C-alpha positions as CSV (number, residue, x, y, z in Angstrom):
1,M,0.0,0.0,0.0
2,D,3.0,2.2,0.5
3,T,6.8,2.3,0.3
4,D,8.2,-1.0,1.5
5,V,10.7,0.5,3.9
6,T,13.8,-1.0,5.6
7,H,13.9,1.7,8.2
8,I,10.7,3.1,9.8
9,G,10.0,6.7,10.5
10,T,12.1,8.2,7.7
11,W,10.7,11.2,5.8
12,P,10.1,10.8,3.0
13,P,9.8,7.0,3.3
14,E,12.6,5.2,1.5
15,G,12.3,1.7,-0.1
16,A,10.6,-0.3,-2.9
17,A,7.6,1.4,-4.5
18,P,4.2,-0.4,-4.1
19,T,4.0,-1.6,-7.7
20,V,1.6,-4.4,-8.6
21,D,4.7,-6.6,-9.2
22,H,6.1,-5.9,-5.8
23,L,2.8,-6.3,-4.0
24,V,2.1,-9.6,-5.8
25,A,5.6,-10.8,-4.8
26,I,4.8,-10.1,-1.1
27,V,1.6,-12.1,-1.3
28,R,3.2,-15.0,-3.0
29,A,6.1,-15.0,-0.5
30,A,3.6,-15.0,2.3
31,E,1.7,-17.9,0.8
32,L,5.0,-19.9,0.5
33,A,5.8,-19.1,4.2
34,G,2.4,-20.6,5.3
35,F,0.3,-17.5,5.7
36,E,-3.4,-17.8,4.9
37,G,-4.1,-14.1,4.4
38,L,-2.8,-10.6,4.6
39,L,-4.1,-7.4,6.2
40,V,-4.6,-4.5,3.8
41,P,-4.6,-1.3,5.8
42,T,-6.5,1.9,5.0
43,S,-5.0,5.4,5.3
44,Y,-5.2,8.6,3.3
45,H,-1.5,8.9,3.8
46,N,-0.8,5.6,1.9
47,T,0.2,5.8,-1.7
48,L,-2.5,3.4,-2.9
49,D,-6.2,2.9,-2.1
50,N,-6.7,-0.5,-0.5
51,F,-9.8,-1.6,-2.4
52,T,-8.4,-0.8,-5.8
53,T,-5.1,-2.4,-4.9
54,A,-6.7,-5.5,-3.6
55,A,-8.5,-6.2,-6.9
56,A,-5.2,-5.9,-8.8
57,V,-3.3,-8.2,-6.4
58,L,-6.1,-10.8,-6.2
59,A,-6.1,-11.1,-9.9
60,H,-2.4,-12.1,-9.9
61,T,-2.3,-14.5,-6.9
62,G,-3.9,-17.8,-6.1
63,S,-5.0,-18.6,-2.6
64,A,-4.4,-16.1,0.2
65,H,-7.3,-14.0,1.3
66,L,-7.1,-10.3,1.9
67,L,-8.4,-8.7,5.1
68,L,-9.5,-5.2,4.0
69,A,-9.5,-2.5,6.6
70,I,-12.4,0.0,6.3
71,R,-13.9,2.8,8.3
72,P,-17.6,3.4,8.3
73,H,-17.3,7.1,7.6
74,Q,-15.3,6.4,4.4
75,Y,-18.1,4.9,2.4
76,H,-21.9,4.8,2.5
77,P,-22.8,1.3,3.5
78,T,-24.7,0.6,0.3
79,H,-21.7,1.7,-1.7
80,A,-19.4,-0.5,0.4
81,A,-21.8,-3.4,0.0
82,M,-21.5,-3.1,-3.8
83,M,-17.7,-2.9,-3.7
84,L,-17.5,-6.0,-1.4
85,A,-20.0,-8.0,-3.3
86,S,-18.1,-7.3,-6.5
87,L,-14.8,-8.5,-5.0
88,G,-16.5,-11.5,-3.5
89,T,-18.0,-12.4,-6.9
90,L,-14.7,-12.0,-8.7
91,F,-12.6,-13.6,-6.1
92,P,-14.8,-16.1,-4.1
93,G,-13.7,-16.8,-0.6
94,R,-10.7,-14.4,-0.7
95,I,-12.2,-11.2,0.8
96,R,-12.7,-10.4,4.5
97,I,-13.0,-7.0,6.2
98,N,-11.6,-5.4,9.3
99,V,-14.1,-2.7,10.3
100,T,-12.6,0.0,12.5
101,T,-14.2,3.1,14.0
102,G,-11.5,5.6,12.9
103,G,-10.4,8.3,15.3
104,W,-7.2,9.3,13.6
105,D,-6.1,12.9,12.8
106,E,-6.5,12.2,9.1
107,D,-10.3,11.8,9.6
108,R,-10.3,15.6,9.2
109,W,-9.5,15.0,5.5
110,I,-13.2,14.1,5.0
111,G,-14.5,16.6,7.6
112,N,-15.0,14.0,10.3
113,D,-14.3,14.8,14.0
114,E,-16.8,12.6,15.8
115,D,-16.1,11.4,19.3
116,R,-15.6,7.8,20.2
117,A,-19.3,7.2,21.3
118,T,-20.6,8.7,18.1
119,R,-18.1,6.7,16.0
120,S,-19.2,3.5,17.8
121,A,-22.9,4.3,17.2
122,R,-22.2,5.0,13.5
123,L,-20.3,1.6,13.2
124,E,-23.3,-0.4,14.4
125,E,-25.7,1.3,12.0
126,W,-23.2,1.0,9.1
127,L,-22.9,-2.7,9.7
128,E,-26.7,-3.1,10.0
129,V,-27.2,-1.5,6.6
130,L,-24.2,-3.2,5.0
131,T,-25.3,-6.7,5.9
132,S,-28.9,-6.0,5.0
133,V,-27.8,-5.1,1.5
134,L,-25.2,-7.8,1.1
135,Y,-27.6,-10.6,2.0
136,G,-31.0,-9.2,1.4
137,T,-33.4,-10.4,-1.3
138,K,-35.7,-7.4,-1.1
139,P,-35.0,-3.7,-1.6
140,L,-33.9,-2.0,1.7
141,R,-35.6,1.0,3.0
142,H,-33.7,2.5,6.0
143,S,-33.8,5.8,7.8
144,G,-31.5,6.1,10.7
145,R,-29.3,8.5,12.6
146,F,-26.4,8.4,10.2
147,Y,-27.6,6.7,7.0
148,S,-30.7,6.6,4.7
149,A,-31.4,4.1,1.9
150,D,-34.4,3.8,-0.3
151,G,-34.6,0.7,-2.4
152,A,-31.0,-0.5,-2.1
153,R,-30.6,-4.0,-3.4
154,L,-27.8,-6.1,-5.0
155,R,-28.6,-8.0,-8.2
156,S,-26.5,-10.9,-6.8
157,P,-26.5,-10.9,-3.0
158,L,-23.7,-12.8,-1.3
159,R,-24.5,-16.4,-0.6
160,D,-21.8,-16.9,2.0
161,R,-21.5,-14.7,5.1
162,L,-18.7,-12.1,4.9
163,H,-16.0,-12.6,7.6
164,I,-16.0,-9.4,9.7
165,A,-13.1,-8.7,12.1
166,M,-13.3,-5.8,14.6
167,S,-11.3,-4.2,17.4
168,G,-12.5,-1.7,20.0
169,S,-12.6,-2.1,23.7
170,S,-15.6,-0.1,24.6
171,P,-18.8,-1.9,25.8
172,Q,-20.7,-0.6,22.7
173,S,-18.0,-1.9,20.4
174,R,-18.0,-5.3,22.0
175,R,-21.8,-5.5,21.7
176,T,-21.5,-4.7,18.0
177,L,-18.8,-7.3,17.6
178,A,-21.1,-9.9,19.2
179,R,-23.9,-8.9,16.8
180,F,-21.9,-8.8,13.5
181,G,-18.3,-10.0,13.9
182,S,-16.5,-13.3,14.1
183,E,-13.0,-12.1,14.9
184,Y,-11.5,-9.7,17.5
185,L,-8.2,-8.0,16.6
186,M,-5.9,-6.8,19.3
187,F,-2.4,-5.4,19.5
188,A,0.4,-7.3,21.2
189,A,1.1,-6.6,24.9
190,P,2.7,-8.5,27.8
191,P,1.0,-11.9,28.0
192,D,-0.8,-11.2,31.3
193,D,-2.4,-8.1,29.7
194,V,-3.4,-10.1,26.6
195,R,-4.9,-12.8,28.9
196,A,-6.9,-10.2,30.8
197,E,-8.1,-8.6,27.5
198,I,-9.3,-11.9,26.2
199,A,-11.1,-12.6,29.5
200,R,-13.0,-9.3,29.2
201,L,-13.9,-10.2,25.6
202,R,-15.2,-13.6,26.7
203,S,-17.3,-11.9,29.4
204,T,-19.3,-10.0,26.8
205,P,-22.5,-11.9,25.9
206,G,-22.3,-13.2,22.4
207,C,-18.5,-13.0,22.2
208,E,-17.8,-16.4,23.9
209,A,-16.8,-18.0,20.6
210,V,-15.3,-15.0,18.8
211,A,-11.7,-15.7,17.7
212,A,-9.0,-13.5,19.2
213,T,-6.3,-12.5,16.8
214,M,-3.1,-10.6,17.8
215,R,-1.3,-8.0,15.6
216,V,2.4,-7.9,16.2
217,H,5.6,-7.2,14.2
218,L,8.4,-9.8,14.0
219,I,12.1,-9.4,14.0
220,V,13.6,-12.9,13.8
221,R,17.3,-13.7,13.2
222,P,19.4,-16.8,13.8
223,T,20.4,-15.5,17.2
224,E,18.8,-13.1,19.7
225,D,21.8,-10.7,19.5
226,E,21.4,-10.4,15.8
227,A,17.7,-9.8,16.2
228,R,18.2,-7.1,18.8
229,R,20.8,-5.4,16.5
230,A,18.2,-5.5,13.7
231,A,15.6,-4.0,15.9
232,D,18.0,-1.1,16.8
233,D,18.7,-0.6,13.1
234,L,15.0,-0.5,12.2
235,V,14.5,2.7,14.3
236,S,18.0,4.2,13.7
237,R,16.8,6.8,11.2
238,V,13.5,8.0,12.6
239,D,12.9,11.6,11.6
240,P,12.3,14.0,14.5
241,R,9.2,15.3,12.7
242,V,7.8,11.8,12.6
243,R,8.6,11.2,16.3
244,E,6.9,14.4,17.3
245,K,3.8,13.6,15.2
246,I,3.5,10.2,17.0
247,R,3.8,11.8,20.4
248,A,1.0,14.4,19.5
249,Q,-1.5,11.7,18.7
250,R,-4.3,11.5,21.4
251,H,-6.7,8.6,21.9
252,E,-9.3,7.7,24.5
253,A,-7.7,6.6,27.8
254,T,-9.0,3.1,27.6
255,S,-8.3,2.4,23.9
256,Q,-5.8,-0.1,22.6
257,R,-3.9,2.6,20.8
258,T,-3.3,4.5,24.0
259,R,-1.9,1.3,25.6
260,Q,0.4,0.9,22.6
261,N,1.6,4.5,23.0
262,E,2.3,3.8,26.7
263,L,4.4,0.8,25.9
264,A,6.4,2.8,23.4
265,A,7.1,5.4,26.0
266,S,8.5,2.8,28.5
267,E,12.0,3.5,29.9
268,D,12.9,-0.1,29.0
269,L,11.4,-0.9,25.6
270,Y,11.6,-4.6,26.2
271,V,8.3,-4.7,28.1
272,A,8.2,-8.5,28.3
273,P,10.5,-11.4,27.3
274,N,11.3,-10.8,23.6
275,L,8.5,-8.2,23.3
276,W,10.0,-4.8,22.2
277,A,7.9,-1.6,22.0
278,G,10.4,0.3,19.9
279,V,8.4,0.1,16.8
280,G,6.0,2.6,18.4
281,T,8.8,5.2,18.4
282,G,8.7,5.3,14.6
283,R,5.2,4.6,13.4
284,F,1.5,4.8,14.4
285,G,-0.6,1.9,15.5
286,A,1.0,-1.5,16.3
287,A,3.9,-0.5,18.5
288,T,5.3,-3.9,19.5
289,A,7.5,-6.6,17.9
290,L,8.6,-10.0,18.9
291,V,12.5,-9.9,18.7
292,G,14.6,-13.0,19.0
293,S,15.8,-16.3,17.5
294,P,13.3,-18.7,15.8
295,D,13.0,-20.9,18.9
296,Q,12.4,-17.8,21.1
297,I,9.7,-16.4,18.8
298,A,8.0,-19.8,18.7
299,D,8.1,-20.0,22.5
300,R,6.4,-16.5,22.7
301,L,3.8,-17.4,20.1
302,A,3.0,-20.6,22.0
303,E,2.6,-18.5,25.2
304,Y,0.1,-16.2,23.5
305,Q,-1.7,-19.2,22.2
306,E,-2.1,-20.6,25.7
307,A,-3.4,-17.1,26.8
308,G,-6.2,-17.5,24.3
309,V,-4.9,-16.0,21.1
310,R,-6.2,-18.0,18.1
311,G,-4.4,-16.3,15.2
312,F,-1.6,-13.9,14.5
313,I,-1.2,-11.0,12.1
314,L,2.6,-10.8,11.7
315,S,4.6,-8.2,9.8
316,G,8.2,-7.0,9.3
317,Y,10.3,-4.5,7.4
318,P,10.8,-4.6,4.5
319,K,7.8,-6.9,3.9
320,L,9.1,-8.9,1.0
321,E,12.5,-9.6,2.6
322,E,10.9,-10.5,5.9
323,C,8.4,-12.8,4.4
324,R,11.2,-14.8,2.8
325,R,13.2,-14.7,6.1
326,F,10.1,-16.0,7.9
327,E,9.8,-18.9,5.4
328,N,13.5,-19.9,5.9
329,L,13.8,-19.4,9.7
330,M,10.3,-19.6,11.3
331,T,8.2,-21.9,9.1
332,P,10.2,-25.1,9.7
333,V,10.2,-24.5,13.5
334,L,6.5,-23.7,13.7
335,R,5.6,-26.7,11.5
336,E,7.7,-29.0,13.7
337,R,6.0,-27.7,16.9
338,G,2.5,-27.9,15.3
339,L,2.0,-24.2,15.6
340,L,1.5,-23.5,11.9
341,V,-1.9,-25.1,11.0
342,T,-4.7,-24.3,8.7
343,S,-7.3,-22.0,10.3
344,D,-10.9,-23.2,10.8
345,M,-12.2,-19.6,11.0
346,P,-15.0,-19.0,8.6
């Protein structure tokens, strides 16, 4: 979606351009490494739009699904339904969505400055209209707080339910997840924090069977010392302007983003065994990375699995190189331990 950087936080970003050939190579490398799908982020700061890019990449790859991030205020739900139904028809079984509430500074690009409660209410209505159009056999007539629709209907409604992943720690977000979602996305944190977060998820009526998936970066090398040196190098060129922009971000006190910012501000950035929060000093969002040897990384993934994590969204810099390194270093270890298995999530 954007420059495939070797060092995060540089300005302008430096690395391989997001051409179709390069993006296809990343997906193919991920497939060879054993990954079932890839997250496709959304941001107005990215070089490419994620829906347009997804169509191009899916046309040149064979099996991996794409988890498309989308914010309700970006598209009217009937428009989003048409886009998703089109991709679902062209590429059956290869489209999932990650619905987020927004809340970034860039929301101002489209004149949106809603507070968290309003964004959460919008999210629920957006999903209600979206799913009604995706699966409905009769024209939809809807008049709500945020959206109206009169006669909306797809010529070919989706036959299979669309996999919907969500995050959000507020009670309203959890209720919406229980109603519409099948997967809960969370950022990596110390194992006890993750265990507690999953316990809170399970205590929400309707979320007892929702899959918990953890988003974390990965820096794996043959030895821990090499991995730590690679981590230091990753943030060795962070531009002061980028660092200041990150520090200026403000989120709700109880949000996952705020917790990631707190970890990135720790005096010791190794906030748990092999868990390093230094990524958060050079980029927004996911601030943590697992840093270590293949056996150490496998140990940590197993610990998170025991804490209740069902799946992982892993990433590295640069993406293509790290996918290939993962295949060489991690895939054999995970297969041997029985940790790399085919998901049974819908």
